[in-house]
C-alpha positions in Angstrom: 0.0 0.0 0.0 2.9 2.4 0.6 5.9 3.7 -1.3 9.0 3.9 0.9 10.4 7.3 1.8 14.2 7.6 2.0 15.3 9.0 5.3 18.8 8.8 6.7 19.5 7.8 10.3 19.3 10.9 12.4 21.0 9.9 15.6 23.0 7.1 17.1 24.4 7.6 20.5 26.1 4.7 22.5 23.7 1.8 22.2 20.6 3.9 21.6 19.2 5.0 18.3 16.5 7.5 17.7 14.9 7.3 14.2 12.1 8.7 12.1 12.8 6.2 9.3 9.4 4.5 9.4 5.7 5.2 8.4 4.5 8.5 9.9 7.9 9.3 11.5 8.8 12.9 12.2 11.6 14.3 14.5 14.9 16.3 14.5 17.6 15.8 17.2 19.1 19.1 18.3 21.4 17.8 20.9 22.2 14.7 23.1 23.8 14.6 26.5 24.0 11.1 27.9 20.5 9.9 28.5 18.9 13.2 27.7 17.8 14.3 24.2 16.8 17.7 23.0 14.3 17.4 20.1 12.1 19.4 17.8 9.4 18.5 15.2 10.1 18.9 11.5 7.8 21.5 10.0 8.3 20.4 6.3 6.7 23.4 4.7 3.9 24.0 7.1 3.8 26.8 9.7 5.6 25.1 12.5 2.9 22.7 13.8 3.5 20.5 16.8 3.3 17.0 15.4 6.2 14.6 16.1 6.7 10.9 16.2 9.9 8.8 16.7 11.2 5.4 17.6 14.0 4.7 20.0 15.8 1.3 19.9 18.3 -0.1 22.4 17.1 1.9 25.5 15.9 -1.1 27.4 16.5 -0.9 31.2 17.4 2.8 31.0 15.7 6.0 32.2 15.7 8.5 29.3 14.6 12.2 29.2 13.3 13.8 26.0 12.9 17.6 25.9 11.8 19.9 23.2 13.2 23.2 22.2 9.8 25.0 22.8 7.0 24.3 25.3 3.6 22.9 24.5 5.0 20.0 22.4 3.9 17.4 24.9 0.2 16.9 25.9 -1.3 17.1 29.4 -1.1 13.3 30.0 2.4 13.1 28.7 3.5 11.6 25.4 1.7 8.7 23.6 3.7 5.5 23.8 3.4 2.2 21.8 5.3 -0.9 21.0 3.6 -1.7 17.7 2.5 1.7 16.4 -1.2 0.7 16.6 -2.0 0.4 20.3 -1.2 3.5 22.4 -1.1 4.6 26.1 0.0 7.8 27.8 3.3 8.1 29.6 1.8 10.3 32.3 -0.5 9.3 35.1 -2.6 12.5 35.3 -3.3 15.7 33.4 -1.3 18.8 34.4 -1.6 22.2 32.7 2.0 23.3 32.7 3.0 23.8 29.0 5.0 20.7 28.9 8.3 20.7 27.0 9.3 17.1 27.6 8.9 13.8 29.4 11.0 11.0 31.0 10.5 7.3 30.4 11.7 4.3 32.3 12.2 1.6 29.8 11.5 -2.0 30.9 14.2 -4.6 30.4 12.2 -6.0 27.4 11.4 -2.7 25.7 13.9 -2.9 22.9 12.0 -0.8 20.5 9.4 1.9 21.5 7.4 4.5 19.6 6.6 7.9 21.1 4.3 10.6 19.6 2.6 13.9 20.4 -0.7 12.0 20.4 -2.2 8.6 19.8 -1.6 8.4 16.0 -4.0 6.5 13.9 -1.7 5.1 11.2 -2.4 3.1 8.0 -1.5 0.1 10.1 -4.5 0.7 12.2 -6.6 0.9 9.1 -5.2 -2.3 7.7 -6.1 -4.1 10.9 -9.6 -2.7 10.9 -10.4 -3.7 7.3 -8.9 -7.2 7.8 -10.8 -7.8 11.1 -14.1 -6.7 9.4 -13.7 -8.4 6.0 -13.8 -5.0 4.3 -12.5 -4.5 0.8 -10.2 -1.5 0.7 -10.3 0.1 -2.7 -8.4 3.0 -4.4 -10.0 6.4 -4.1 -7.4 8.0 -6.4 -3.6 8.3 -6.8 -1.8 10.9 -4.7 0.7 13.4 -6.2 3.4 10.9 -5.1 1.5 8.1 -6.8 0.3 6.3 -3.7 -3.1 4.6 -3.7 -5.4 6.5 -1.4 -7.5 3.8 0.4 -11.2 4.0 0.9 -14.2 1.7 1.4 -17.9 1.7 1.1 -20.8 0.4 3.2 -24.3 -0.2 1.7 -25.6 0.4 -1.7 -27.8 3.0 -3.3 -28.0 6.1 -5.4 -27.9 8.4 -2.4 -24.4 8.9 -0.9 -23.0 9.9 2.4 -19.3 10.9 2.4 -17.2 10.4 5.6 -13.7 11.8 5.7 -10.7 12.7 7.9 -7.1 13.7 7.7 -7.4 16.7 5.4 -4.7 17.8 7.8 -2.4 14.8 8.0 -1.6 14.9 11.7 -5.2 15.1 12.9 -5.6 11.5 13.9 -8.3 11.9 16.4 -10.9 12.2 13.7 -9.8 9.0 12.0 -10.7 7.0 15.2 -14.2 8.6 14.9 -14.4 7.6 11.2 -13.7 4.0 12.2 -16.3 4.0 15.0 -18.8 5.6 12.6 -18.2 2.8 10.1 -18.5 0.1 12.7 -21.9 1.3 13.7 -22.9 1.9 10.1 -22.2 -1.7 9.2 -24.7 -2.9 11.9 -27.5 -0.8 10.4 -29.2 -1.4 7.1 -30.2 1.9 5.4 -31.8 1.0 2.0 -30.8 3.2 -0.9 -27.7 4.8 0.8 -24.1 4.1 0.1 -21.6 5.4 2.7 -18.2 6.4 1.3 -15.3 6.4 3.8 -12.0 8.1 3.1 -10.0 8.0 6.3 -6.8 9.6 4.9 -7.5 12.5 2.6 -3.9 13.7 2.7 -2.5 10.2 2.4 1.0 11.4 1.3 1.2 13.6 4.4 0.0 10.8 6.7 2.6 8.3 5.4 5.4 10.8 5.3 4.8 12.0 8.9 3.9 15.6 7.9 1.8 17.8 10.0 0.1 19.0 6.9 -1.7 22.1 8.4 -1.1 25.3 6.4 1.3 23.6 4.0 2.6 25.9 1.3 1.0 26.9 -1.1 -2.0 25.5 0.9 -3.1 22.4 2.6 -5.8 20.0 1.5 -8.6 21.7 3.4 -7.8 25.0 1.6 -7.8 23.5 -1.8 -11.5 23.5 -2.7 -11.2 26.4 -5.2 -7.9 25.7 -6.9 -7.9 21.8 -6.7 -4.2 21.1 -6.9 -4.6 17.8 -4.9 -6.1 14.7 -6.7 -7.9 13.8 -3.5 -9.8 17.1 -3.4 -10.7 16.9 -7.0 -12.2 13.5 -6.4 -14.2 14.7 -3.4 -15.5 17.6 -5.5 -16.4 15.2 -8.3 -18.5 13.1 -5.9 -20.3 16.2 -4.6 -21.0 17.5 -8.1 -22.0 14.4 -10.0 -23.7 12.1 -7.4 -26.6 12.4 -5.1 -24.6 13.3 -2.0 -27.2 13.9 0.8 -24.7 14.8 3.6 -21.1 14.5 4.6 -19.1 14.2 7.9 -15.6 15.6 7.9 -13.5 15.0 11.1 -10.6 17.1 12.3 -8.6 17.9 15.4 -8.1 21.5 16.7 -4.9 23.1 17.9 -2.5 21.2 20.3 -4.3 22.1 23.6 -5.8 24.8 25.8 -9.2 26.5 25.8 -11.7 25.2 23.2 -9.0 23.0 21.8 -9.6 20.6 24.7 -13.2 20.1 23.8 -15.2 18.3 21.1 -17.2 20.6 18.9 -18.8 21.2 15.6 -18.5 24.0 13.1 -22.1 24.9 12.5 -22.4 24.9 8.8 -25.5 26.8 7.9 -27.6 29.0 10.1 -30.6 28.5 7.9 -30.7 24.8 8.7 -30.2 25.2 12.4 -33.1 22.9 13.3 -31.4 19.7 12.2 -28.1 20.7 13.8 -29.9 21.5 17.1 -31.6 18.1 17.0 -28.5 16.2 16.1 -26.5 18.1 18.8 -29.0 17.3 21.5 -29.0 13.6 20.5 -25.2 13.4 20.5 -25.1 15.1 24.0 -27.5 12.5 25.3 -25.7 9.5 23.7 -22.2 10.5 24.7 -23.2 11.0 28.3 -23.6 7.3 28.5 -20.2 6.2 27.2 -17.3 7.3 25.1 -15.5 10.6 24.6 -18.0 13.3 25.6 -19.6 16.0 23.4 -21.3 18.7 25.5 -22.9 20.8 22.7 -21.9 24.1 24.2 -18.6 24.7 22.3 -19.9 24.6 18.7 -18.8 27.6 16.6 -21.8 29.3 14.9 -21.9 29.8 11.2 -20.3 33.2 10.5 -18.4 33.3 13.8 -14.6 33.3 14.3 -13.0 31.4 11.4 -16.3 29.7 10.4 -16.9 31.9 7.4 -18.4 31.2 4.0 -15.5 32.8 2.1 -13.0 30.1 3.1 -11.7 27.8 0.3 -12.4 24.7 2.6 -14.7 21.7 2.5 -17.6 23.0 4.5 -17.8 26.3 2.6 -17.5 24.5 -0.7 -20.3 22.0 0.3 -22.6 24.8 1.3 -22.0 26.9 -1.8 -21.6 24.4 -4.6 -23.9 21.5 -3.9 -27.5 21.0 -3.1 -26.9 18.8 -0.1 -29.1 19.1 2.9 -26.4 19.2 5.5 -22.6 19.2 6.0 -20.9 18.4 9.3 -17.4 19.3 10.4 -16.3 18.0 13.8 -13.2 18.8 15.8 -12.0 16.2 18.3 -9.1 17.2 20.7 -5.8 15.4 21.0 -6.0 15.0 24.8 -9.3 16.3 26.2 -9.8 17.1 29.9 -9.2 15.2 33.1 -12.9 14.2 33.3 -13.2 13.7 29.5 -9.8 12.4 28.4 -8.9 10.9 25.0 -8.0 7.3 24.5 -8.5 5.0 21.5 -11.5 3.1 22.8 -13.4 6.2 23.8 -12.7 7.8 20.4 -14.0 4.8 18.6 -17.1 5.0 20.8 -17.6 8.7 20.0 -17.7 7.8 16.3 -20.3 5.1 16.9 -22.4 7.7 18.8 -22.1 10.2 16.0 -23.6 7.8 13.6 -26.4 6.9 16.1 -27.2 10.6 16.7 -27.3 11.3 12.9 -29.6 8.3 12.4 -32.0 9.2 15.2 -32.2 12.9 14.4 -33.1 12.3 10.7 -29.9 13.4 9.1 -30.0 10.5 6.6 -33.7 11.0 5.7 -34.8 12.7 2.6 
């Protein structure tokens, strides 16, 4: 599924090696002093976003400190840690709001190879496991500019379409967990006449290469709905313009942390259709109060407020102006959350399931 990316070794000190030479890797070593490393993320043409992910080999049995050149590069619960790049936990034991610039990790004697990241990254390996476990046929949505096959899959059959997407900004993994949960619930429910189209990695090159992807020059994927320089965006626009697309769900993650960035919220996409959004929002509040990552319904950004403007060259603005769809949904899911509403993989999957249930019960798929 992937084309290899050539990356040289970036640091080998004593018996330890830090590398970014793997799928989704991103890091720069600034300095090393014994068992302490000074690091920084690679920006790669974006505006200095916070995404980073690296692997360290040969540190078993040692206590190693990783610091970054600037604060707010590590989340409230510490770094995300994994042995297989698919199952993640947090290095910290509690949330502390102190603008973290690093973390320390005690490697167990058998931890010969460990991955660390700014957040719990949903990689193409997670997707491969998902489709295999569910007997799903992964097809090719289009070719990227680097000639990779962008994976997608469908659920159901029918003339009416529902498009579900994430990773228009490559590093925003939290939304892809929701896409998977949405699909899991969708597969349990027969909706005659509707085909659901799932594109979990819109910026697939950026995901595989370990880019942040936000504000990439000349623009990122979610600012490409006027110019159309990316094949993935041209394909999305083609679906919207040539098929009976009744609604879409586009999942994102906000800024690193702090204020509204710690909360799940929607960009309200059309004030004239507020009724269905209000009903959907109420349903999702009710459903997520039972289980999963919570949505409170009080942090949504109204249509026309802040950056939610109709003159943006992004997906929700395009969908409102250039299609006759009923509704369009854009959801922001934080990287870390709050002490009483924290992010982890199982809770994020459950949020996606509840989004589907709320859409179903509030009539979003009806027409």
